[in-house]
Every structure is written in structure tokens, then in C-alpha cells.
N, C-alpha and C positions, 0 to 999 in steps of 0.2 A: 610851858604848856603849849604855847603857840608853835614852837619848834616840833613838839611831838605830834600835834595835830597836822602840821604840814607834811611830816614824814608819812603818816598814815594815809593822808590824801594822795601823796605821790605813789605810794605802794598800791593803793586801790586803783589808781589810774593805769599803772603798769599791768595789773591783773586784768583789768577791763580790756586794755588794748590787746593783750595776749589772747583773751577769750574771743575777741572779735576776729583776730587773725586766724585762730583755729576754726572758727565758724565759717569764715570766708573760704578757707582751704577745703573744708568738708563740702561746702556748697559747690566749689569749683570741681572737686572730684566727682560729686554726685552728678553735676551737669555733664561731666565728661563721660560717665559710665554708659549712658544710653547711646552716645555716639559710638563708643567701642562696640556695643552690642549690635547696633545697626549695621556697622561695618561687617561684623561676623555673620549676621543674618543675610547680608547682601552676598557675601562670599558663598554661604550655604545655598542661597537661592540660585546663584550662578552655577554652582556645582550640580544642583538638582536639574536645572534646565539643560546643562551639558549632558548629564546622564540620560535625560529624556530624549534629547536629540540623538544621542548615540543609540539608544534603544530603538528609536523610530527608524534611524538609518539601517539598523540591523534587523528590522522587521520584515525585510524582503530578501529573497535569495534568487539567483538566476539558475534555472533548471534547464539542462540539456536533455532533449527528448527526441522522439522519432521524427518530429517535423520542425526541429529547430531549437531555439533557446527562448525561454520565457521568464520574465521576472514575476515571481509569485509571492504572496504574503506567507510569513511563517505562522504556524498555529492558526490557520483559517478556521472559522467557526461554522460557516455555511458552505458545505462542500457537496458538489454534485458529482456522482461517480457512475460512469457507463461501463466500466470494466469490472466484472465480478471477481477476477483474480486480485485486483487492487483492493476491492471491497473485502475480500477474505484476509488480505494483509492488514487492512485497517482493523478488522475484527480481532485479529491476533494481537494487535497493539493496543486494544482498548479504545479505539477511536470511533467517532460517529460520522455518518453521512446523512445529509438532509434530503438528498434526492437521488433516486436510482431509477433505471428503466423498468418498464413493465415486463417481467419475465418469470420463469419458473426458478424459484430459489431453493437450494438444498436446505436440509434441516439446520446445517451449521450457520446459515446466514439469515435465519428467520427473525433475528433481532432487528433486521432492516426492513421487514415486511411492511411496516406502517410509514416508511419514508415517503415523501412526496414523489409521485410518479412523473417522470420528465420525458416521456416518449417511449419508444421501443429500443431494442438493442441497436437497431440500424437507423432508426429515424427519430432524432431528437424532436421534442416539442419546443420549438424556439420561443414561442409566446409564453408558455409556462415557465421556461427557464429564465427568460428576461424578467418576468414578474417576480420570480423568486430571488433575484439579485444575489446570486452566489458569489462567494469570495474566490472560489477556485472550481474549475471543471476538469475532471480527469476522464480521458477517452482512451480507446484502443482501436484495434483493427476494424471492428464492425462499424465504428462511428468515425473512423479516420477521415472520411470524405467531408465531414462537417466541421473540420477543424477551423477553417477561416471564419465561418459564420459564427461559431461558438466563441471564438476569440474576440469578436466584436462585443460580446455580452460581458465576458469576464476572463481573467487569465486562464488559459487552457493549455494543458500538457497532454501529449500522446504517449502513454506508457505501454505501447504494443510490445509484445515479446517477439524477438527475432528468432524464428524457429531454427535458423541455421546455427545459432549459438544460444539455445534456449536457456540453459542454466545460468550462464553469465549475464544474459539479458534480463532474466527474472531477478537475479541478485541486484543488478544495478537499479532496477525499478523499485525494489524493496528498500534499498538504501536511499533512494530519492524520497520516498515516502517518509522514511525515518528522519531525513534532514529537514523536510518541511515541517514536521510535527514535533521535532525535538526528541526523537525516539531512536537515535543512532545506536546506542548501546543495546537496546532491546532487539533491534534488527540483527545486529552482529551475533548476539547469543542464539537467536532462532536459526540463522543461516548456518551457524556451526553445527547445530543439532541436525539440520538437514544434510549437511556434508557427511556427518558420521553415519547417518542412515543410508545414504547413497553408497558410501564405501562398503558397507556391510552387504547390501543387496547385490551390488555390482560384482563383488568378489564371487558370489555364488551364481549370479545370473549368466556369466560368461560360459558356464558349463551346463546351462539349463536346457540346451537343445534348441533346434530351429523354432523360431516363433513368428507368428503372423498376427497382425492387428487388423480387424475389420470393423466397419460400422454398418449397421443395418438401418435403412431408412425407407419407409413405404414399400417394403418387400424387396428392395434392391440392396446389394452389397458393394462397398468400396473398401479397398485395402490401403493401408498407410505404412510407409517404411521409414527409414532413417531420414532425418531432416524435415519430417512432416510435423503437423501440429500435435501428433501423438508420439513423436520420435523419442520421448523420454525413455521409452522401453528399450529401444536399441541404442540410442546415442549416449544416454546417461547411465542406465542400469545394465547395459552391455549384453542384453539377450540377443543371441545370434539371429540374423535375418533369414527367414525361410524363403524369401523371394526378392528379386530386384524390382521394387515397386516403381512404376512410372507415374509420377504425379507432380503437379505444380501448385505452389501456394497452399491454401488450406484444403484443397480438394484432393481426395484420394483417387486411386485407379479403380474403375469399375471392374468387378471380378464375378465369376460364376461359381457354382458349387463344384463343378468339374475342376476349376482352378484350385480350389481349396484341397480337393482330393489329390490332385497332381502334386501340389507342394507339400502335402502331408506334414503339417507342422506338429512339433511335439507339444507346443503351447499355442492355444488359440485365444486371443484376447478380443472380447466383443463389447462394442459400445452401441447401445440402443438409442438412436437419435429420436425416435418417436416418443420414447419415455422422457428424454431430456426436454423435448418441446411440449410435453404434456398432452400429446394427441393420442397416445395409446400406451398400454402397459403390457410388458411381456411379449411384444411383437417380435423381437429378435429370437426368442426361444422358438417361436412358431416357424420363423424363416429357416433356422438352422436344423430343424427337426426333419432331417431327410437322410437317406442311406449313404449318400456321397460324403456328407460331413461325418456321419457316424463311423465311417470306415477309416478315419484318420487316427493317428496315434494319440492326438490330443483328446479325442472323444473316448477312445479305449482306456486311456489312463486317467480319465476324469480331470483333464487339464484344459477344459474350455472355461475360461475365466470371464464371468460377466462383470465388467467394470461398472462402477456407479456412473451412469450416463450424465447426470446433471453435473457431477463434479468434474468429469472429463470434458464434456462438450460445452457446458455453459461457463464453468468457473475457470478451470485451468490452473496456471501457476499463481499461487499465493502462499503466504508463510504457513498457514495451517493446511491448505488443500494439497500442497505439494507433498507433504508428509503422508497425507491420506492416500494419495495416488501411489506413492512408493509402497505403502503397506498393502494395497490391493494387488499390485504386481507381484509382491513377495509371496502371495498365496500360491503362486505357481511353483514355488520352491519347496 
């Protein structure tokens, strides 16, 4: 009996020791689990911080522009734009601008009418701009002289179009906007559409006859030729030039009604600056309503084309507006 009792006791002790060992092992494993999890969490945290650092590092790009190179933020939220062509490009890409100059906007840009006014096209309101704390300022020819002062307030880039190579210059500017805002594919698609439209009109334009571009302003006329601010008609759309226009920069050559009669263009393209500036409506029609102009082939064949003055004079090259300008010129065909 004693032997049986001792055997049972020894068996019970072995079971108890096994149970204690298993319990200790479980406890040890349980204690080790959080340590493993903490290590994993630490690695995850490090990866996250690394990704954030990479994202932060790639949150800026260097932009080459008309006045140098500037580091600018990508996807800026508070953008001030002085160039209406760039504003037109932003409109085409579904982008917003917080500040624009006080000027006459075409119907296509009325979505920006309520943006903060930051001065005129030529004279920025530095105090208002500084108070607005923009992330990015975009300027062009009319505001180019204020580049250094504006650069003290925020990253500033000059996206002026080089009229000597207007199409490629405009494309580069559009691509720059695409890079800044992550819209490179959209820009490429729209530029391809413009190229197709240009090719179609240029093929016909080269046989359209001698053409002359004039701007009416306060009763005076100036003519513009190849390489001018309105050179798209000759340089890009290939309409033959009716005269060798002598002009420099954005200014055309002052001409008379006798000059127009003498050059006798087959197509006369007219830009009414008074209308573009909002000072008068239909002034160009009155200026050209004379016998000298009426004697031209353009007048006889109903080829005096009134271009949209706001689009041509105020806006210029943009992803939407360039297509509109091409369509207007095509009316002569």
C-alpha cells in the first residue's frame, strides 16, 4: 500500500513539474511576443519616416524659366498668376489660382473672376501679395521687371513666351506647369491635339493668299508680321506675309490706310485693343470703315477677320486659348 502511494505521489510530482515547465515556456513566449511586435513596429515606423522624408524631398522641383532657375513646391495650393496664358493653361488642367491681376477676362476665364486681386498686369501690389503668402508666383513679360522683388516674397517663375520661337516656348511653359502640378500626361495629350489642329490649318494656310495683321488702338493702326506677338498666323499657321513689317519686341509698325490699300492683303486680321482693354466696343470697325480699306481684296471677298481681342491681346498662348486662336484664323479658309 505504501509502495502504491509512493508511486502515485511520484507520478503526481512529475505531472506538476511538467505543467510548471509548460506554463513557464508559455509565459516566456508571451513575454517575447511583444518584443517581436515592437521590433516590427519600429521597422514600420522607420520605413514610414523614410517614406515621409522621401516625399518631402521630392516635394520641390527646380524650374528653368526666362530669368533663371527657381526651386518651387510641387502641387502648390496658394498660387498667384500674372500671365493669363498660364491661367488659361491652368483652367484647361482643372487647376485653381488664388490671386490674379485686375484686368478684362474673357468668358473662358470667368471662373477666376473672384480670385484675390494682386495689382495690375504691369504693377503688382506687393503689400497685398506679401499678406497673401502665396506658395508660388507666376509672371510673364508685362510683370517681368518685378521678378526680383516678387522673389523676395515667394518662389517666382517667369513663363514669358519667346516670340521668336513661340510654339516651342509655349509648349515648354505648359510642360512646366504640368510638372509642377503633376499633370504631365494631360499636358501631353492637349499639346498633341494642338499639333494636329496646327498641321491641318497650316496645310491650307500656305495657299490662303497674302495676309496682314493689324491692331487698332485709339484710332491708330499698327501692323504685325512674322516673329511678332501675333506671329502665330505667319510663323505657325503659314499664312503668307503681305508686307515686310518693321517692328521690335511687342510693338508693331505704325501704318496708314494707304499702306493697307497698297499692300492689298487677301486676308486682313484685325485686333481691337480698345475692346481688349475695356475702353470701347467696336472701335476697330469704325476705324476700318473707309474707302481705302474697302478697296482691298480682303474687303471685297469678306476676308476681314475680326479676332477676339481679349483672347489675342490679353491671354495669348494657353492650352485652351491657342486652339481658339487657331480656330479664329481658320475662318479665313
